[in-house]
LUMRO-22786 format. One line per field, with one value per atom (N, C-alpha, C, O): residue number from 0; residue in one letter; x, y, z; atom name. Coordinates in nm, 3 decimals, decimal comma, padded with zeros to 5 digits. Layout:
N
resi: (NUM	...)
resn: (A	...)
east: (X	...)
north: (Y	...)
up: (Z	...)
name: (CA	...)
This chain:
54
resi: (0	0	0	0	1	1	1	1	2	2	2	2	3	3	3	3	4	4	4	4	5	5	5	5	6	6	6	6	7	7	7	7	8	8	8	8	9	9	9	9	10	10	10	10	11	11	11	11	12	12	12	12	13	13	13	13	14	14	14	14	15	15	15	15	16	16	16	16	17	17	17	17	18	18	18	18	19	19	19	19	20	20	20	20	21	21	21	21	22	22	22	22	23	23	23	23	24	24	24	24	25	25	25	25	26	26	26	26	27	27	27	27	28	28	28	28	29	29	29	29	30	30	30	30	31	31	31	31	32	32	32	32	33	33	33	33	34	34	34	34	35	35	35	35	36	36	36	36	37	37	37	37	38	38	38	38	39	39	39	39	40	40	40	40	41	41	41	41	42	42	42	42	43	43	43	43	44	44	44	44	45	45	45	45	46	46	46	46	47	47	47	47	48	48	48	48	49	49	49	49	50	50	50	50	51	51	51	51	52	52	52	52	53	53	53	53)
resn: (X	X	X	X	X	X	X	X	X	X	X	X	X	X	X	X	X	X	X	X	X	X	X	X	X	X	X	X	X	X	X	X	X	X	X	X	X	X	X	X	X	X	X	X	X	X	X	X	X	X	X	X	X	X	X	X	X	X	X	X	X	X	X	X	X	X	X	X	X	X	X	X	X	X	X	X	X	X	X	X	X	X	X	X	X	X	X	X	X	X	X	X	X	X	X	X	X	X	X	X	X	X	X	X	X	X	X	X	X	X	X	X	X	X	X	X	X	X	X	X	X	X	X	X	X	X	X	X	X	X	X	X	X	X	X	X	X	X	X	X	X	X	X	X	X	X	X	X	X	X	X	X	X	X	X	X	X	X	X	X	X	X	X	X	X	X	X	X	X	X	X	X	X	X	X	X	X	X	X	X	X	X	X	X	X	X	X	X	X	X	X	X	X	X	X	X	X	X	X	X	X	X	X	X	X	X	X	X	X	X	X	X	X	X	X	X)
east: (18,140	18,204	18,266	18,255	18,328	18,393	18,293	18,317	18,182	18,071	18,021	18,003	18,000	17,952	18,048	18,008	18,178	18,282	18,280	18,290	18,269	18,267	18,150	18,161	18,038	17,912	17,928	17,881	17,996	18,019	18,118	18,101	18,220	18,312	18,242	18,268	18,154	18,082	17,988	17,975	17,924	17,826	17,906	17,863	18,019	18,103	18,147	18,143	18,189	18,234	18,119	18,138	18,000	17,881	17,846	17,814	17,853	17,827	17,927	17,891	18,055	18,161	18,134	18,142	18,102	18,077	17,959	17,963	17,857	17,740	17,775	17,736	17,853	17,895	17,979	17,958	18,072	18,152	18,069	18,090	17,971	17,884	17,799	17,786	17,746	17,664	17,744	17,701	17,867	17,954	17,989	17,997	18,011	18,044	17,927	17,943	17,807	17,684	17,667	17,635	17,687	17,671	17,767	17,729	17,900	17,998	17,979	18,007	17,927	17,895	17,789	17,804	17,680	17,569	17,615	17,579	17,694	17,751	17,833	17,819	17,921	18,005	17,919	17,948	17,816	17,727	17,657	17,652	17,604	17,535	17,630	17,586	17,756	17,853	17,909	17,962	17,899	17,952	17,851	17,749	17,880	17,781	17,746	17,630	17,841	17,814	17,718	17,619	17,747	17,659	17,521	17,418	17,524	17,400	17,310	17,190	17,370	17,297	17,241	17,127	17,318	17,281	17,154	17,054	17,169	17,060	16,932	16,823	16,948	16,830	16,766	16,643	16,847	16,795	16,716	16,602	16,778	16,712	16,571	16,477	16,564	16,436	16,338	16,229	16,379	16,291	16,279	16,180	16,377	16,373	16,459	16,474	16,515	16,610	16,549	16,613	16,431	16,361	16,347	16,378	16,298	16,270	16,405	16,407	16,514	16,634	16,694	16,746	16,686	16,747	16,666	16,728	16,529	16,455	16,478	16,416)
north: (12,752	12,805	12,693	12,695	12,603	12,503	12,413	12,376	12,379	12,303	12,367	12,302	12,500	12,571	12,571	12,565	12,578	12,572	12,430	12,414	12,332	12,198	12,171	12,102	12,225	12,209	12,282	12,234	12,400	12,474	12,394	12,386	12,336	12,257	12,136	12,101	12,075	11,958	12,002	11,932	12,116	12,168	12,196	12,155	12,265	12,304	12,172	12,166	12,070	11,945	11,882	11,831	11,884	11,823	11,900	11,839	12,028	12,113	12,087	12,080	12,073	12,046	11,908	11,893	11,812	11,682	11,675	11,601	11,751	11,759	11,822	11,776	11,934	12,011	11,915	11,912	11,841	11,752	11,644	11,608	11,591	11,489	11,544	11,480	11,661	11,725	11,745	11,714	11,801	11,827	11,698	11,693	11,590	11,457	11,408	11,364	11,416	11,374	11,450	11,393	11,584	11,671	11,635	11,623	11,617	11,586	11,444	11,419	11,351	11,220	11,226	11,166	11,298	11,308	11,377	11,334	11,482	11,553	11,464	11,467	11,384	11,289	11,180	11,146	11,132	11,036	11,092	11,026	11,214	11,275	11,312	11,318	11,336	11,367	11,241	11,249	11,126	11,002	10,936	10,886	10,935	10,881	10,734	10,696	10,653	10,513	10,494	10,422	10,556	10,549	10,608	10,555	10,723	10,783	10,686	10,675	10,619	10,523	10,409	10,367	10,358	10,255	10,308	10,238	10,430	10,494	10,502	10,480	10,535	10,548	10,413	10,402	10,307	10,171	10,135	10,090	10,156	10,121	10,185	10,122	10,307	10,379	10,358	10,414	10,273	10,241	10,350	10,354	10,439	10,549	10,530	10,619	10,410	10,384	10,408	10,469	10,362	10,381	10,530	10,575	10,602	10,749	10,818	10,906	10,786	10,844	10,817	10,906	10,691	10,644	10,698	10,722	10,719	10,762	10,904	10,951)
up: (15,889	15,774	15,684	15,561	15,749	15,677	15,602	15,488	15,668	15,605	15,473	15,370	15,484	15,365	15,253	15,136	15,285	15,180	15,118	14,996	15,200	15,143	15,055	14,953	15,091	15,006	14,875	14,772	14,876	14,749	14,663	14,542	14,725	14,641	14,576	14,461	14,652	14,606	14,491	14,390	14,507	14,409	14,280	14,171	14,291	14,177	14,094	13,971	14,176	14,116	14,039	13,928	14,098	14,028	13,899	13,797	13,904	13,788	13,675	13,557	13,715	13,616	13,553	13,431	13,633	13,580	13,482	13,383	13,511	13,425	13,288	13,181	13,302	13,186	13,092	12,971	13,153	13,079	13,013	12,897	13,092	13,040	12,921	12,817	12,940	12,831	12,706	12,595	12,729	12,613	12,536	12,413	12,623	12,556	12,475	12,361	12,534	12,463	12,336	12,232	12,343	12,223	12,113	11,997	12,154	12,054	11,994	11,877	12,085	12,032	11,925	11,819	11,953	11,863	11,733	11,623	11,747	11,627	11,539	11,417	11,603	11,538	11,460	11,346	11,527	11,468	11,339	11,235	11,354	11,246	11,129	11,014	11,159	11,050	10,983	10,872	11,048	10,996	10,908	10,955	10,778	10,681	10,702	10,685	10,737	10,758	10,876	10,865	10,982	11,104	11,071	11,110	10,995	10,957	10,877	10,902	10,785	10,703	10,788	10,768	10,882	10,972	11,059	11,079	11,103	11,183	11,100	11,152	10,971	10,885	10,866	10,869	10,846	10,831	10,953	10,943	11,074	11,194	11,210	11,257	11,169	11,176	11,060	11,059	10,960	10,848	10,746	10,673	10,736	10,636	10,513	10,428	10,506	10,399	10,256	10,171	10,235	10,105	10,068	09,957	10,168	10,140	10,112	10,025	10,177	10,153	10,020	09,952	09,982	09,852	09,732	09,628	09,739	09,631	09,588	09,492)
name: (N	CA	C	O	N	CA	C	O	N	CA	C	O	N	CA	C	O	N	CA	C	O	N	CA	C	O	N	CA	C	O	N	CA	C	O	N	CA	C	O	N	CA	C	O	N	CA	C	O	N	CA	C	O	N	CA	C	O	N	CA	C	O	N	CA	C	O	N	CA	C	O	N	CA	C	O	N	CA	C	O	N	CA	C	O	N	CA	C	O	N	CA	C	O	N	CA	C	O	N	CA	C	O	N	CA	C	O	N	CA	C	O	N	CA	C	O	N	CA	C	O	N	CA	C	O	N	CA	C	O	N	CA	C	O	N	CA	C	O	N	CA	C	O	N	CA	C	O	N	CA	C	O	N	CA	C	O	N	CA	C	O	N	CA	C	O	N	CA	C	O	N	CA	C	O	N	CA	C	O	N	CA	C	O	N	CA	C	O	N	CA	C	O	N	CA	C	O	N	CA	C	O	N	CA	C	O	N	CA	C	O	N	CA	C	O	N	CA	C	O	N	CA	C	O	N	CA	C	O	N	CA	C	O	N	CA	C	O	N	CA	C	O)
């Protein structure tokens, strides 16, 4: 019984960590897309600067 409980606690902890990681990644991406300066740098890196400026 104790082993099962321990496994459940471990599973819950892993799930929570993944949810926090996913949320962090999502917010990071959202912030990058909303930040014009970073967006322009991203565009330059991908070679789309000309298309965007025209």
